[in-house]
Short mmCIF file of the C-alpha atoms (twelve columns), coordinates in Angstrom:
data_MODEL
# 
_entry.id   MODEL 
# 
loop_
_atom_site.group_PDB 
_atom_site.id 
_atom_site.type_symbol 
_atom_site.label_atom_id 
_atom_site.label_alt_id 
_atom_site.label_comp_id 
_atom_site.label_asym_id 
_atom_site.label_seq_id 
_atom_site.Cartn_x 
_atom_site.Cartn_y 
_atom_site.Cartn_z 
_atom_site.pdbx_PDB_model_num 
ATOM 1   C CA . MET A 1   50.674 3.808   48.510 1 
ATOM 2   C CA . SER A 2   50.973 6.486   45.836 1 
ATOM 3   C CA . ARG A 3   53.697 6.468   43.182 1 
ATOM 4   C CA . ASP A 4   55.360 9.456   44.857 1 
ATOM 5   C CA . GLU A 5   55.413 7.631   48.198 1 
ATOM 6   C CA . VAL A 6   56.934 4.541   46.544 1 
ATOM 7   C CA . LEU A 7   59.544 6.779   44.936 1 
ATOM 8   C CA . GLY A 8   60.296 8.265   48.357 1 
ATOM 9   C CA . VAL A 9   60.799 4.822   49.884 1 
ATOM 10  C CA . LEU A 10  63.122 3.757   47.068 1 
ATOM 11  C CA . ASP A 11  65.052 6.999   47.400 1 
ATOM 12  C CA . GLU A 12  65.506 6.375   51.142 1 
ATOM 13  C CA . LEU A 13  66.917 2.936   50.314 1 
ATOM 14  C CA . LEU A 14  69.245 4.579   47.810 1 
ATOM 15  C CA . THR A 15  70.487 6.847   50.595 1 
ATOM 16  C CA . LEU A 16  71.256 3.748   52.691 1 
ATOM 17  C CA . GLU A 17  73.295 2.253   49.868 1 
ATOM 18  C CA . ARG A 18  75.206 5.468   49.224 1 
ATOM 19  C CA . ARG A 19  76.218 5.474   52.890 1 
ATOM 20  C CA . SER A 20  77.461 1.890   52.761 1 
ATOM 21  C CA . LEU A 21  79.734 1.258   55.709 1 
ATOM 22  C CA . ALA A 22  81.659 -1.324  53.659 1 
ATOM 23  C CA . ALA A 23  82.630 1.357   51.143 1 
ATOM 24  C CA . ARG A 24  83.604 3.728   53.954 1 
ATOM 25  C CA . VAL A 25  85.836 1.037   55.490 1 
ATOM 26  C CA . LEU A 26  87.669 0.680   52.183 1 
ATOM 27  C CA . GLU A 27  88.099 4.449   51.860 1 
ATOM 28  C CA . SER A 28  89.393 4.831   55.386 1 
ATOM 29  C CA . GLY A 29  92.931 3.540   55.024 1 
ATOM 30  C CA . VAL A 30  92.503 0.588   57.354 1 
ATOM 31  C CA . PHE A 31  95.540 -1.357  58.512 1 
ATOM 32  C CA . LEU A 32  95.769 -4.947  57.320 1 
ATOM 33  C CA . SER A 33  97.308 -7.967  58.971 1 
ATOM 34  C CA . ARG A 34  98.385 -11.179 57.274 1 
ATOM 35  C CA . GLY A 35  95.132 -12.915 58.116 1 
ATOM 36  C CA . ASP A 36  92.851 -10.247 56.665 1 
ATOM 37  C CA . ALA A 37  92.733 -11.403 53.023 1 
ATOM 38  C CA . ASP A 38  89.393 -13.221 53.191 1 
ATOM 39  C CA . GLU A 39  87.763 -10.491 55.239 1 
ATOM 40  C CA . LEU A 40  89.108 -7.796  52.929 1 
ATOM 41  C CA . ALA A 41  87.758 -9.651  49.890 1 
ATOM 42  C CA . THR A 42  84.350 -9.890  51.564 1 
ATOM 43  C CA . VAL A 43  84.335 -6.170  52.391 1 
ATOM 44  C CA . HIS A 44  85.288 -5.388  48.769 1 
ATOM 45  C CA . ALA A 45  82.438 -7.619  47.559 1 
ATOM 46  C CA . MET A 46  80.011 -5.899  49.926 1 
ATOM 47  C CA . ALA A 47  81.043 -2.441  48.721 1 
ATOM 48  C CA . SER A 48  80.737 -3.501  45.091 1 
ATOM 49  C CA . ALA A 49  77.329 -5.065  45.720 1 
ATOM 50  C CA . SER A 50  76.162 -1.895  47.446 1 
ATOM 51  C CA . GLU A 51  77.210 0.169   44.427 1 
ATOM 52  C CA . ASN A 52  75.358 -2.236  42.127 1 
ATOM 53  C CA . THR A 53  72.304 -2.056  44.389 1 
ATOM 54  C CA . ALA A 54  72.415 1.746   44.253 1 
ATOM 55  C CA . ARG A 55  72.442 1.580   40.452 1 
ATOM 56  C CA . ARG A 56  69.445 -0.765  40.475 1 
ATOM 57  C CA . LEU A 57  67.529 1.499   42.848 1 
ATOM 58  C CA . SER A 58  68.337 4.553   40.717 1 
ATOM 59  C CA . ALA A 59  67.114 2.734   37.597 1 
ATOM 60  C CA . ALA A 60  63.904 1.702   39.378 1 
ATOM 61  C CA . ILE A 61  63.274 5.263   40.538 1 
ATOM 62  C CA . GLU A 62  63.750 6.527   36.999 1 
ATOM 63  C CA . SER A 63  61.544 3.782   35.510 1 
ATOM 64  C CA . LEU A 64  58.750 4.877   37.842 1 
ATOM 65  C CA . GLY A 65  59.100 8.447   36.591 1 
ATOM 66  C CA . GLY A 66  61.159 9.862   39.426 1 
ATOM 67  C CA . ALA A 67  64.688 11.149  39.839 1 
ATOM 68  C CA . PRO A 68  67.149 10.035  42.525 1 
ATOM 69  C CA . GLY A 69  67.579 12.703  45.184 1 
ATOM 70  C CA . LEU A 70  70.748 14.527  46.029 1 
ATOM 71  C CA . ARG A 71  73.028 12.987  48.662 1 
ATOM 72  C CA . ARG A 72  75.385 14.380  51.271 1 
ATOM 73  C CA . GLY A 73  78.465 12.596  52.527 1 
ATOM 74  C CA . ASP A 74  78.195 10.714  55.800 1 
ATOM 75  C CA . LEU A 75  80.745 12.198  58.190 1 
ATOM 76  C CA . SER A 76  79.820 9.857   61.030 1 
ATOM 77  C CA . THR A 77  82.269 7.279   59.675 1 
ATOM 78  C CA . ALA A 78  85.312 9.549   59.961 1 
ATOM 79  C CA . ASP A 79  86.480 7.610   63.020 1 
ATOM 80  C CA . LEU A 80  87.158 4.571   60.828 1 
ATOM 81  C CA . HIS A 81  90.365 6.093   59.507 1 
ATOM 82  C CA . PHE A 82  93.564 4.298   60.434 1 
ATOM 83  C CA . GLN A 83  91.853 1.476   62.314 1 
ATOM 84  C CA . SER A 84  92.631 -2.193  61.827 1 
ATOM 85  C CA . LEU A 85  90.435 -3.992  59.322 1 
ATOM 86  C CA . GLU A 86  89.432 -6.349  62.109 1 
ATOM 87  C CA . HIS A 87  88.094 -3.455  64.186 1 
ATOM 88  C CA . ALA A 88  86.420 -1.628  61.298 1 
ATOM 89  C CA . ALA A 89  84.888 -4.790  59.859 1 
ATOM 90  C CA . SER A 90  83.509 -5.726  63.274 1 
ATOM 91  C CA . LEU A 91  81.017 -2.865  62.779 1 
ATOM 92  C CA . LEU A 92  79.680 -4.274  59.514 1 
ATOM 93  C CA . PRO A 93  77.341 -7.023  60.806 1 
ATOM 94  C CA . ALA A 94  75.289 -4.594  62.917 1 
ATOM 95  C CA . ASP A 95  75.210 -2.120  60.034 1 
ATOM 96  C CA . CYS A 96  74.065 -4.842  57.640 1 
ATOM 97  C CA . GLU A 97  71.377 -6.019  60.079 1 
ATOM 98  C CA . ALA A 98  70.078 -2.446  60.388 1 
ATOM 99  C CA . ILE A 99  69.971 -2.103  56.601 1 
ATOM 100 C CA . ILE A 100 68.064 -5.385  56.307 1 
ATOM 101 C CA . GLY A 101 65.569 -4.085  58.871 1 
ATOM 102 C CA . GLN A 102 65.046 -0.921  56.846 1 
ATOM 103 C CA . TYR A 103 64.563 -2.949  53.664 1 
ATOM 104 C CA . GLU A 104 62.006 -5.151  55.450 1 
ATOM 105 C CA . ARG A 105 60.060 -2.074  56.541 1 
ATOM 106 C CA . ALA A 106 60.300 -0.712  53.003 1 
ATOM 107 C CA . MET A 107 58.945 -4.005  51.647 1 
ATOM 108 C CA . ASP A 108 55.798 -3.539  53.714 1 
ATOM 109 C CA . LEU A 109 55.391 -0.022  52.324 1 
ATOM 110 C CA . VAL A 110 55.871 -0.866  48.630 1 
ATOM 111 C CA . ALA A 111 53.962 -4.165  48.648 1 
ATOM 112 C CA . ASP A 112 51.248 -2.726  46.359 1 
ATOM 113 C CA . GLU A 113 53.754 -1.701  43.668 1 
ATOM 114 C CA . PRO A 114 54.828 -5.000  42.017 1 
ATOM 115 C CA . GLU A 115 58.024 -3.731  40.362 1 
ATOM 116 C CA . ALA A 116 59.248 -2.027  43.526 1 
ATOM 117 C CA . ALA A 117 58.246 -4.963  45.750 1 
ATOM 118 C CA . ARG A 118 60.097 -7.436  43.521 1 
ATOM 119 C CA . LEU A 119 63.225 -5.292  43.539 1 
ATOM 120 C CA . VAL A 120 63.173 -4.687  47.295 1 
ATOM 121 C CA . GLY A 121 62.672 -8.426  47.890 1 
ATOM 122 C CA . GLU A 122 65.701 -9.257  45.730 1 
ATOM 123 C CA . LEU A 123 67.788 -6.619  47.463 1 
ATOM 124 C CA . ILE A 124 66.855 -7.920  50.932 1 
ATOM 125 C CA . GLU A 125 68.086 -11.368 49.934 1 
ATOM 126 C CA . GLY A 126 71.328 -9.903  48.610 1 
ATOM 127 C CA . HIS A 127 71.933 -8.136  51.917 1 
ATOM 128 C CA . ARG A 128 71.187 -11.332 53.834 1 
ATOM 129 C CA . ASP A 129 73.659 -13.241 51.663 1 
ATOM 130 C CA . ARG A 130 76.341 -10.604 52.264 1 
ATOM 131 C CA . LEU A 131 75.727 -10.707 56.011 1 
ATOM 132 C CA . ALA A 132 76.153 -14.491 55.981 1 
ATOM 133 C CA . ALA A 133 79.381 -14.167 53.972 1 
ATOM 134 C CA . LEU A 134 80.698 -11.554 56.360 1 
ATOM 135 C CA . ARG A 135 79.960 -13.706 59.366 1 
ATOM 136 C CA . ALA A 136 81.672 -16.674 57.707 1 
ATOM 137 C CA . VAL A 137 85.005 -14.837 57.455 1 
ATOM 138 C CA . ALA A 138 84.797 -12.712 60.603 1 
ATOM 139 C CA . HIS A 139 87.707 -12.900 62.996 1 
ATOM 140 C CA . PRO A 140 86.887 -14.967 66.071 1 
ATOM 141 C CA . LYS A 141 86.292 -12.781 69.090 1 
ATOM 142 C CA . ASN A 142 88.431 -13.400 72.154 1 
# 
């Protein structure tokens, strides 16, 4: 895979991070109940980790001689506003699983670029850890 193609893959991953559903949940003005503290802390940690991941991807793109692309806001999450945290957070596991799938596909594409492959591998593990943490605090379903 050429350097430009690797840069394109990393930039696509950056787009995923910039559209983090965890960050959108926090921006949406969700309603909290007394039992939401652990789940809220996990969502905050996920949003923070996504921001850190975006910084790492941007740095990797720049170190390979590229520039992170421009981003547009994701309006598809507008329906999260004024929902309960329980409802909004229930969407996070599927979102996280989809992101992990995209990272796994990206790993196959950047395998020949050692720096990019190392980074993508680390980021996959971070997403898996966050998914496990989210599942550990998720509200039981009736």
